[in-house]
C-alpha positions as CSV (number, residue, x, y, z in Angstrom):
1,M,-1.9,-97.6,74.4
2,N,-5.7,-96.6,74.5
3,E,-7.4,-98.8,72.4
4,D,-10.4,-97.0,71.5
5,C,-10.2,-97.8,68.0
6,T,-8.8,-101.2,67.9
7,R,-8.7,-104.7,69.6
8,Y,-6.0,-106.9,69.7
9,Q,-6.0,-110.6,70.8
10,V,-3.6,-113.6,70.4
11,E,-4.6,-117.2,70.2
12,A,-2.6,-120.1,69.5
13,G,0.0,-118.1,67.0
14,V,-2.7,-116.1,65.6
15,A,-3.1,-112.2,66.3
16,T,-6.1,-111.0,65.4
17,I,-6.3,-107.2,64.6
18,T,-9.9,-105.9,65.0
19,L,-11.0,-102.2,63.6
20,Q,-13.2,-101.1,66.2
21,R,-15.5,-98.2,65.2
22,P,-18.8,-100.1,64.3
23,E,-20.7,-97.1,64.8
24,A,-18.8,-95.4,61.8
25,L,-18.7,-98.8,59.9
26,N,-14.9,-98.5,60.8
27,A,-14.3,-95.8,58.8
28,F,-10.8,-94.3,59.0
29,N,-9.9,-91.5,61.1
30,A,-6.6,-90.2,62.5
31,A,-7.2,-92.3,65.6
32,L,-7.6,-95.4,63.9
33,R,-4.7,-95.1,61.7
34,N,-2.6,-94.4,64.5
35,E,-3.7,-97.3,66.6
36,L,-3.7,-99.6,63.4
37,R,0.0,-98.8,62.9
38,A,0.8,-99.7,66.7
39,Q,-1.0,-102.9,66.5
40,I,0.9,-104.2,63.2
41,R,4.1,-103.2,64.8
42,R,3.0,-104.9,67.9
43,A,2.1,-108.2,66.0
44,E,5.5,-108.0,63.8
45,E,7.5,-107.8,67.1
46,D,5.6,-110.8,69.0
47,G,7.6,-113.7,68.3
48,D,4.7,-116.0,69.3
49,V,2.8,-114.2,66.5
50,R,2.7,-116.4,63.1
51,V,-0.1,-115.2,61.2
52,V,-2.4,-111.9,61.6
53,V,-6.0,-111.8,61.2
54,L,-7.1,-108.0,60.1
55,T,-11.1,-108.0,60.5
56,G,-13.5,-105.4,61.7
57,G,-16.0,-105.3,64.4
58,G,-19.7,-105.0,64.0
59,K,-21.3,-105.0,60.3
60,A,-18.4,-103.7,58.3
61,F,-14.5,-104.8,57.4
62,T,-14.1,-100.9,56.9
63,V,-16.0,-98.4,54.4
64,G,-12.6,-96.5,54.0
65,A,-12.0,-92.8,54.7
66,D,-14.2,-91.1,57.3
67,L,-15.6,-88.5,54.8
68,K,-16.5,-86.4,58.4
69,E,-12.9,-86.0,59.6
70,P,-11.9,-82.5,58.5
71,Y,-10.4,-81.7,55.7
72,N,-9.3,-78.6,54.2
73,P,-8.1,-78.1,50.6
74,P,-6.2,-76.6,48.9
75,H,-4.3,-76.3,52.1
76,E,-4.3,-79.8,52.9
77,K,-2.9,-82.4,50.4
78,V,-4.9,-85.6,50.3
79,E,-1.8,-87.0,48.3
80,S,0.2,-86.4,51.6
81,L,-2.1,-88.0,53.9
82,I,-2.3,-91.1,51.5
83,I,1.7,-91.3,51.1
84,E,2.5,-90.2,54.9
85,E,-0.4,-92.3,56.8
86,Y,-2.0,-95.1,54.6
87,K,0.9,-96.2,52.5
88,P,3.1,-97.1,55.8
89,L,0.2,-99.1,56.7
90,L,-0.2,-101.1,53.4
91,D,3.6,-101.4,53.3
92,A,4.0,-102.8,56.7
93,I,1.2,-105.6,55.7
94,A,3.1,-106.2,52.4
95,G,6.3,-106.5,53.7
96,S,5.3,-108.2,57.1
97,T,7.4,-111.3,57.7
98,K,3.9,-113.0,58.6
99,P,0.8,-113.7,56.5
100,Y,-1.9,-111.5,56.8
101,V,-5.7,-112.6,56.4
102,A,-8.3,-110.3,55.7
103,A,-11.6,-111.3,57.4
104,V,-14.1,-109.4,55.3
105,Q,-17.6,-109.9,57.1
106,G,-19.5,-107.0,55.5
107,P,-18.4,-104.1,52.9
108,A,-14.8,-103.5,52.3
109,A,-15.2,-99.9,50.5
110,G,-12.7,-97.1,49.4
111,I,-9.3,-97.6,50.5
112,G,-10.8,-100.4,53.0
113,M,-11.3,-102.5,49.8
114,A,-7.3,-101.4,49.5
115,F,-6.7,-103.0,52.6
116,A,-8.4,-106.1,52.4
117,L,-6.7,-106.8,48.8
118,N,-3.6,-105.9,50.1
119,C,-3.4,-108.7,52.7
120,D,-2.1,-112.2,51.5
121,L,-5.3,-114.1,51.8
122,M,-8.8,-113.0,51.9
123,L,-12.0,-114.8,53.4
124,M,-15.3,-113.2,52.9
125,S,-18.7,-113.8,54.4
126,E,-21.6,-114.6,52.3
127,E,-23.1,-111.3,52.7
128,A,-19.5,-109.4,52.2
129,Y,-18.6,-107.5,49.1
130,L,-15.7,-105.2,47.9
131,Y,-17.0,-101.7,46.8
132,A,-14.6,-99.0,44.7
133,A,-16.4,-96.3,46.1
134,F,-14.4,-94.0,44.2
135,A,-16.1,-93.0,40.5
136,P,-19.3,-92.5,41.9
137,I,-18.2,-89.4,44.3
138,G,-15.7,-88.2,41.4
139,L,-12.8,-89.7,43.0
140,V,-10.1,-92.1,41.5
141,P,-8.9,-95.6,43.6
142,D,-6.3,-94.9,46.1
143,G,-4.2,-97.4,48.2
144,G,-2.7,-99.4,45.4
145,A,-6.6,-100.6,44.7
146,T,-6.0,-100.1,41.0
147,W,-2.9,-102.4,41.1
148,H,-4.4,-105.3,43.0
149,L,-7.7,-105.0,40.7
150,V,-5.7,-105.1,37.3
151,R,-3.4,-108.3,38.5
152,A,-6.6,-110.4,39.7
153,M,-9.3,-109.2,36.9
154,G,-7.5,-108.1,33.9
155,Y,-7.2,-104.4,32.6
156,K,-10.7,-104.5,31.1
157,R,-12.7,-105.7,34.1
158,A,-10.6,-103.7,36.7
159,Y,-11.4,-100.9,34.9
160,Q,-15.2,-101.3,34.6
161,A,-15.6,-102.2,38.2
162,I,-13.7,-98.9,38.9
163,I,-15.7,-96.4,36.8
164,E,-19.0,-98.1,37.4
165,G,-18.3,-98.2,41.4
166,R,-20.2,-101.4,41.5
167,K,-20.5,-103.5,44.6
168,I,-18.8,-106.8,44.1
169,P,-20.2,-109.7,45.9
170,A,-18.4,-112.4,47.5
171,A,-19.1,-115.1,45.3
172,E,-17.7,-113.0,42.5
173,C,-15.0,-111.9,44.3
174,L,-14.0,-115.5,44.7
175,A,-14.5,-116.4,41.1
176,L,-12.4,-113.5,39.9
177,G,-9.6,-114.7,42.2
178,L,-9.8,-111.7,44.6
179,A,-10.9,-113.7,47.5
180,N,-9.7,-117.1,48.7
181,Q,-13.0,-118.5,50.6
182,V,-16.5,-117.6,51.2
183,I,-17.7,-118.8,54.6
184,K,-21.2,-118.7,55.9
185,S,-22.3,-115.6,58.0
186,E,-23.1,-118.0,60.9
187,G,-19.6,-118.9,63.0
188,F,-17.6,-116.7,60.4
189,T,-14.9,-115.3,63.2
190,A,-14.8,-119.0,64.4
191,T,-14.0,-120.6,60.8
192,V,-11.5,-117.8,60.2
193,L,-9.6,-118.2,63.6
194,A,-9.5,-122.0,63.0
195,Y,-8.4,-121.6,59.5
196,A,-5.6,-119.1,60.8
197,K,-4.4,-121.4,63.2
198,S,-4.0,-124.2,60.8
199,L,-1.5,-121.6,58.9
200,A,0.1,-120.7,62.1
201,E,1.0,-124.5,62.8
202,R,3.1,-124.8,59.1
203,A,6.6,-123.9,59.1
204,P,6.9,-120.1,59.9
205,L,9.9,-119.8,57.5
206,A,8.1,-121.4,54.7
207,L,5.3,-118.9,55.3
208,R,7.5,-116.0,55.3
209,Y,9.6,-116.9,52.1
210,S,6.7,-118.1,50.4
211,K,5.1,-114.7,50.6
212,Q,8.2,-113.1,49.7
213,L,8.5,-115.1,46.6
214,A,4.8,-115.0,45.4
215,R,5.0,-111.0,46.2
216,S,8.1,-110.5,44.0
217,A,7.1,-112.9,41.2
218,M,4.2,-110.3,40.4
219,C,6.9,-107.9,39.3
220,T,9.9,-109.6,38.1
221,T,11.2,-112.0,35.0
222,L,11.3,-115.7,35.4
223,D,15.0,-116.0,35.6
224,A,14.6,-113.8,38.6
225,C,12.2,-115.8,40.0
226,I,14.2,-118.9,39.8
227,R,17.1,-117.6,41.2
228,D,15.4,-116.0,44.4
229,E,13.7,-119.3,44.6
230,A,17.1,-121.3,44.7
231,A,18.4,-119.0,47.3
232,L,15.6,-119.2,49.7
233,Q,15.3,-122.9,49.3
234,N,19.1,-123.0,50.1
235,I,17.9,-121.1,53.7
236,T,14.8,-123.3,54.2
237,I,16.4,-126.8,53.4
238,A,19.0,-126.2,56.1
239,S,16.6,-125.5,58.6
240,R,15.5,-127.4,61.9
241,D,12.0,-127.4,60.8
242,A,12.9,-128.7,57.5
243,R,14.6,-131.5,59.6
244,E,12.0,-132.1,62.0
245,A,9.2,-132.2,58.7
246,V,11.4,-135.2,57.4
247,Q,11.2,-137.0,60.7
248,A,7.7,-136.5,61.3
249,F,6.9,-138.0,58.0
250,F,9.0,-141.2,58.7
251,Q,7.6,-141.4,62.1
252,K,4.2,-140.9,61.0
253,R,3.5,-137.9,63.4
254,T,2.6,-134.1,62.8
255,P,5.8,-132.1,62.9
256,V,6.2,-129.4,65.5
257,F,7.5,-126.3,63.8
258,E,9.7,-123.3,65.6
259,G,10.9,-121.4,63.0
260,H,14.4,-121.9,62.7
């Protein structure tokens, strides 16, 4: 695969996928969408990868769709573009067995914001911000941004953020529960990688099934959640990794997890 728009690196169980169109602030065009799809598949199929970091090269995470990309309404439907090209990428991240960490070092705007919110965890630099850049140009959110914002912020604040098209700085994202950490810009990449490596050292089955449970808990009943937890606990407690963790505890050493 020609990696003209992305970069893929693996270190200590962490795959870092970098959106690499810095001259366009990593705006999505057809080539970037295609490469990202291939890189997500590559990370999913790599048994050595336990955690995936999604980030942007240069000054931005991604500013969303490339407005310079040819689009000819009404002959082309943007609905088809979203459903056929963006949704599979978002679904692949949400449905992956591995945790995705969004490393947002600059603006994450438009559907780029949706990608950041769609990841399981979000780390932001002090200068980073989320930007619902839709209403200012007469559009509505897409990529599931509305779903994420309403669940994190509540209806009124989410609706306000959408219609005002306000940039939400990193510190406010943290306070609202949109982000997990705000990190100093100096050494941001190294700090994110160190964090991701610490996750990769944890039990892969616990990471996988905890993600599955947390995702489904937002859309299910308490009764169903308890039943889902019980079924997955039945799997994890019988795993070799669970036995390894108990042995390591009594032997006062760090457990070594293999994902079995």
